[in-house]
Structures are given as C-alpha cells and as structure tokens.
N, C-alpha and C positions, 0 to 999 in steps of 0.2 A: 186786407182784413175785413171780414163780414161784420154786420151789426151784432150777430149772435156771439162771435168770437170777441168782439169789443166788450160786450156785457160780461162775458166770462173773465176777461182780463180785469175788469173793474171789481168784480167779486173777489178775485185773487188779491188785488191791491188792498182791499179792505180787510181781508183775512190776515195778510202780512202786517198791516198797520195795527190791527187789533191785538195781535200777539206781541207786537213790538213794545207796547206800553210796559208790560211786565218784565220782559227781558232787559230792556234798556234801564228801567228804574232799579232793578236788582244789581246790575253791574255798577251803576253810579253810587247807589246808597251803601253797597257793601265795600266801597272804597277801592275797587279795582282801577278805576280811571275817573277823573273829574268830568263834569258835563261838557265843558268846552273842549277838553282833550278828546273826548269821545266823538265830538262833532268832527274834529280833524281826521280821526280814524275812519269815520263814515265817509267823509267827502273824498279823502285821498284814496281809500280802498275802492270806492265806486268809480272814481276818476280813472284809475288804472284799468279796471274792467271795461269801462265804456270805450276807452281808446284802443284797447286790445281787440274788442269786438268790432270796432270800426274798420280795422284792417281787412276784414273779410267782406266788407260791403263796398259798393261803388262809391267813389268820392263825388260830392256835390260842390259846385262852385257857390260860394257865399257872397252875397251882395255886401260890400264893405259897410254900407249904411246899417246893416242888420247886426253888426258886431256891438253897436251901442245897445240894441235891444237885448242881445245876449247878456251884456253886463247888467242891465237893469233887471232882467229876469233872474240873474244870479243873486242880485241883492235881495230880492223878495223870496225867491224859491230856495236858496241855499243859505245865504248869510243870516238874514233876520229869522227866517223860518226855522232852520235847524238849531241855531244857538238858543233861541228863546224856547223852542219845544223841549229840548233836553234839560235846559236849566229849569224850566217850569215843571217838567215831570219829576225832577229831583226833589222839588219842594211840595208837590201835591200828589194825589193818588191817581192810579190808572182810570178809575171810574170817573173822577172829576175831569181829568184831561180829555178823555174820549167823549164825554158828554158835551163839554164846551166846544169841541171840534165839530159837533153837528150843526153849529151856527154857521159854518162855512157856506152852505147853500144860500142862507139869508144874506150874508155879506156879498156873495156873488150877485145876488138879486139887486142889492142896493147899488153896487158898482155898475151893474148893467144899466140901471136907470140913468146914472150920471154919464157913463161912457158910451153906451149903445142906444140911449134914449128910449129904453123900454118902459112901458107904462106901469105905474104903481097904483093898484086899487086900494080901497079902504081896508079890505080884508087882508091884503098883503102887508099894509102898514101896521095893522093890529097884530098880525103874526110876527112881524119884526120886533114890535114892542114886547110881545109876550115872550119870545125866545130870549131877548136880552134880559128881561126880568128874571127868567129862570136861571140864566147864567149868573145873575147878580145874587140870587138866593143861594146858589151853590157856592159862590165865592165867599160870601159873608158868613153864612151859617154852616157850611159844610165842614166836616172834620176828616182827618186822615188816620189810618191805623198807626202810622209811624209818628211818634211823639215829636221828633225833630223837624217835621215838615212845617212849612209856612204856607198854608193853603191859600190865603189871600194873595200873596205875592206870586205863588206858583200858578194859580188860576189866571191871574192878570197876564202873566207871560204867555200862557197857553192861548188866551184870547187874542193878544197881539199877534201871536204866531198864526192864528186862524185867519186874521185879516191879511197878513202878509201872504199866506198860502193862497188865499182867494184872488189876490192881485196877480200872483204868479200864474194861476190857472187861466185867467183872462189873457195874460200876455202870451203864454205859449199856445193858446188856442189860435191866435193870429199867426204864429210861426208854423203850426202843424199843416197849414194850408199851403205852405211854401217849401218846406223842407221835410226830409225824412226825420222822424223824432230823434234818432241817434245822432244825426248831424249837429243839431243844436244842443242836445243834452251833454255831449262830450265837451263842448265849449262852455256850457253853463257850469259844469263842475270844475273845469280848469280855472275859470275866473273866480268861482266860489272858493276854491282851495286857497288861492292867494288872499282872499278876504278873511277866511276863518282861521288861518294858520297863526297869525299873531296873537289871537285870543286863546288858543289852546296849546301853544308850544310849551309853556311852563308846566302845565299839567301832564303833558306827554313825557317830560323828563322825569316826572315823579312816579311813573309806572314801574312796578316791581313784578316782573314776570314770574319770579319764583313763588309768589303768593297765589298765582292763578290756579283755579280748579278747572276741571274739564267742563263744568257747567258755565264758568265764566268765559272760556274760549268759545264754547258753542253759542252763547248769548251774543257775544261780540260778532261772531261770524254771521249769525242770523240777522242782526241789525244791519251789517254792511252788505251782505249778499241779498237778503230778502227784502228788508224794510227800506233799503236805500237803492241799490242797483236794480232790484226787481220792480219796485214800485215806480221809480222814476223812469224806467224803460216802458212799463206797461201803461202807465197813465197817459202819456202823450200818444201812444198808439191808439188807445181808446178815444182820446180827444179828436183824433183825426177822422173818426167815424161818427162821433156823438156830440151833442150839444154840451157846452160847459155846464149848464144847469143840471143836465142828466148826470154828468160825472160828479157834480157836487152832491146830488141827492143820495148817491151811494154811500156817503159818509155816515148815513143813518145806521149802517150795519156795525160800525166801529164800537159803539158802547156795549152792544150785546156780546160781541166777540171778546172785547177787552175786559168787560166786567166778569163774564163767566170764567175766563182763563185766569184773571187776577185772583178771584175768589178761590178757585181750585188750587192755585199755587200758594195761597195764604198771604198774598201781598196786599189785598184790599178786602173790604166787607161792605155789604149793603146796609143802609139804614133809612129811616123815614125821610130825613131831609134830602138825601140823594134821590130817593124814589120820587118825591114830590117835585124837586127841581128838574129831574129828567122828564117827568110828565109834562111840566110847563114848557120846557124847551122843545120837546117833540111836537107838542100841540102848536106852538108858535111857528115852528119850521114847516109843519104840515100846511097851516093856513097860508103862510107866505109863499110856499112853493107850489100849491095846488093850482092847476090850470083853470081859468074861468070857463064856464060852460059856453059852448058855441050858441050864438043867437040865431034864430030862424030868419 
C-alpha cells in the first residue's frame, strides 16, 4: 500500500465513523437492540467476516508471546472501546460524541511522551489543557435533543472510550510492523467476542425481529460491515504506512461528517455551547499536534 492509498483509507475510515454516530444511536434509542447487545452484533459479525477473509490470504506464523499482546489490544480496542462507545452514544448526542473523540490525537501525544519518550513543549501542554477544557465545557453545559439522554454520563463514557482507543492505536502500531493487519485483527476480534458476549447476551435475547424496519436492518448492517469490519481493516493498513499521530489527526474529520449527517437526519442540532466547546477543543488539538518549526 502506498502513502496516498493509506491516506484515502484514513479518509474512508473517518467517513464511516462519522455516519456511524447517527445510525448506531437511532438503532439503540428506537429500542431495536440495547447498546451492549449491539456491541455483540458488531463484534461477532465482524469476527465472521475477518476469519472468512483470512481464508483467502497466506497464513502467518504467530509468535506465542504475541498472543498476550493480542489479548491486551482486544481489551482496549474491542472490549472497553466498543462497550463504552455505544453506551455513551446512547446517552449523548452525535455532535458531542464526535467532538470529544477529536481529543484522541492529544491522548496519543501524552501516551507517546510516557511510552515513547517523545518531548512535550509548552505549546503542546497548553493545547492538551485547552482541549480537555473544551471537552469539560461540552460535558457539563452541553445539551442533547433527546430528553432522555444523560449528557454528562454519556460524554464521560465517550472520553474513556477515546483514551482506550488511543492505547489501542499505539499497541497495534507495534504489531503492524510484524504482521499483516488481518492476521492480528481476526485474533483481536476472537478474543474480544469472548469478552463482550457476557455483557450483551441478555439484550440479544430481547431482540424482536418482527419490529424491525428496513432502516433498522440497513443501519445495523452499516455499523457491522462499514463502521466495524471496514474501519478495523483499513485503519491497521493505514498504520502500516503512516505514523500513529498522523492516523490520530484524521479524527478531526469526524465532527464535521457526524454533525452534518446528524442534523440532516434530525438526530441532533447545533447550538452556541456546542460551537464554543468544539472551537476550544479544535484549537487545543491543533496546538498540541502542530509540529515545531525546524531550527536552522
């Protein structure tokens, strides 16, 4: 894969994620399936697709010591990430959730400082503080169109999900240099399926297919095929050619895509608090992620 193809893959990932906020929230809030039950559908559906696809690719021998890495990556990239994302999305709005997810590059930056010993400048520290302040404003003062939402709790779940996803990105960056992405992704979802199943089993038994509309079927298919199978396949492929920080930076596209689509679909609306908080977050992320000028 060339760098240009990797960049196209990243844009596609953000498009799929951006649309996912509205489709997933509609399915959950309209009562078709609970958040945790939906996670099981996502993971098991994608798991089947990944293992079927792997049948057509050469097999790679896996170092036994790396199975532990697969399990740890599954904890952060599937278990914590997916459970808290869909539960958080159930309680907050697409614009809130997608805005908070833009903090991911900042979290990756902080983790890189502790794990990879990358330097933190004063500007980056200020950017981190600003981005966190924006997320705090959105969490405390932001409102949702849906009266039953719990914005504070939902945004908190989304924030923890962003932290978990950031750890996952760093973990799989190390694995992409050793294996083909599909090799560890199929194991990632296998381990992840065992982790999420106990949490979503009861909600799965409550599904009533006779109440499903064509839109509900399409939305679930989109989340499983596009926002799960597609994104988890394309992201590692892009990571194999690009830096983790570059991949994280593309998260900036999500709020624009998610916001426009949610507003068009009538699931969310823009207000002054959201606009102010988003501006603060974007400014902070820009300052934290901007590369320092080269010295002569």
